[in-house]
Structure formats: structure tokens, C-alpha cells
N, C-alpha and C positions, 0 to 999 in steps of 0.2 A: 602529501600523498596518501594518507590514510582516507581522507574524504573522497578522493578519485575513486580508491578502491571499493569504497563502500556504494558508491552512486552504481559502479559498473556490477556490483554483486545485485542491488536493487533492480538495477535495468535489466539482467538477465532474469530475477526472479520474474519480474513483471511481464518479460517476454514469455517466460514460461507458462505463466498464469492463462497469458493471452492465447497461447498456442491451445493449452487445454481445453478453455471454455469457450464454445462456438459462439456464444452471445456477448463476447467480448470483442472488440475491433479496435485494432492496434495498426496503424499504418507502416510500421516498420522499427529497427531497432534504434535508428536516430529519435524516433518518437517515444521508444521505450526509456530511452535516456532522458529525454525532456519531462516525460511522466515521473520518474524517479525523481527528479529535483523538485518537480512542482507537488509531489507527495511528500517530501522532506520538509519542504517549506510549510505545507500545511499541517502537517503532523508537529511541527515546530511552534507554529504560532496560533492555529485555530484550535487544534485538538486540547491544548491544556484548558483554554478556555469552555468548551464543551464539556469536559469532564469535571470542572468545578461546577458549572451550572447542572449538571445533571447527578451529582453524588447520590441524591436519594433513591433515585431509579437503579444505579449502580450497586448501592448497597442491598437494595429489595431483590435486585438479579445475581447477587453473589458475584457482581463483576462482569456478567454475561451482556450488560448493557454496553459495554465497551466495545464489543463486535458491532453493535448498531451505529456506534461512532465512528469507526471504521468505515463502514460501508458508506455512511454519510459524507465522509472525507473522500472517497473514490467517486460517488457521484458530483460533488463539487469539481474534482478534478476533471471530470467527463465534461463538465459546463467549460470549464477554462481552456482545456486543450482540444484544438479541432481535430487532431489525428488520433484521437482516443474518444471509443464510445461502448458505455455498458448498457445492455437492455433490459434495466429494471433494478429495483433495490435488491431482491434475492439473489442477482448475478452480483451484484457489487458485493455483497456479504461473502458469496462463496469465492469471489475474486481476491477479497482481502485476505481470508483466511488461507487459501492456497499461496499467495503473496508473501504472508506472513511465516507460514513454514518452509518455504523455498528459500527465502531471504535466510533465517536460521540454520538452515541445511547449508548454503552454498557459503555462509560464514564461517560455519564449523569446518569446513572443507577446506577455507582458505585459510583458517588459523590466526593466530595472534602471536607469530615468532618473535619474541624476545630473547637476545642473546643475554 
């Protein structure tokens, strides 16, 4: 149940970010759900490898290179998913920042209610 809530929250964040940015094209909410799943899989499998390979850049930039990795993952998702398109690296960078902030905010709203 927790994974479904996480996917829905991520989908809402993706949908919101695509609505805010004109240079991000999303076919609809079902595509946002699929994009959230694809991003989750890419973040689980590809991102750790990229982080390890770019440790020197990450250290030199005080962690800011992780934003570049996030933007690269958005570009990979753009290539994999036909209903999603990002017009450039800068847009992917801004999109990833908005999605991260929106996801954090929505997860804080949803809260983890433990009895």
C-alpha cells in the first residue's frame, strides 16, 4: 500500500511540474503515473551507478553535480517514454528540481501516520 501511495504522490508531482513548465510535454495523468514508475526504476538502478562513477565531480561541486545526474535521468526517461518529452537539458534540470520539491511537499502533506 505504501508503494502505491508513493507512486501516486510522485505522479502528482510530475503532473504539477509538467503543468508549470511549458517545455515539458505530458500526454495525461496515466502517462504521469507511468513516468513516476520509470523514474523510480531509473533512480533505483541507474542513479547509484552514476553517483559512484561521478564521485570526484560530486565532491568538487559540493554535491551540486547530483542535480546534473537527476536531469540526465529525466532525459533518459524522455527517450524511454513516448508520452513524455522535455525540450532540453536546462528544462530537465528545472523539471527535476520542481519534481523533487513537489514530492517532498506532497509527502509531508500525506504524512506517515503511525498509530
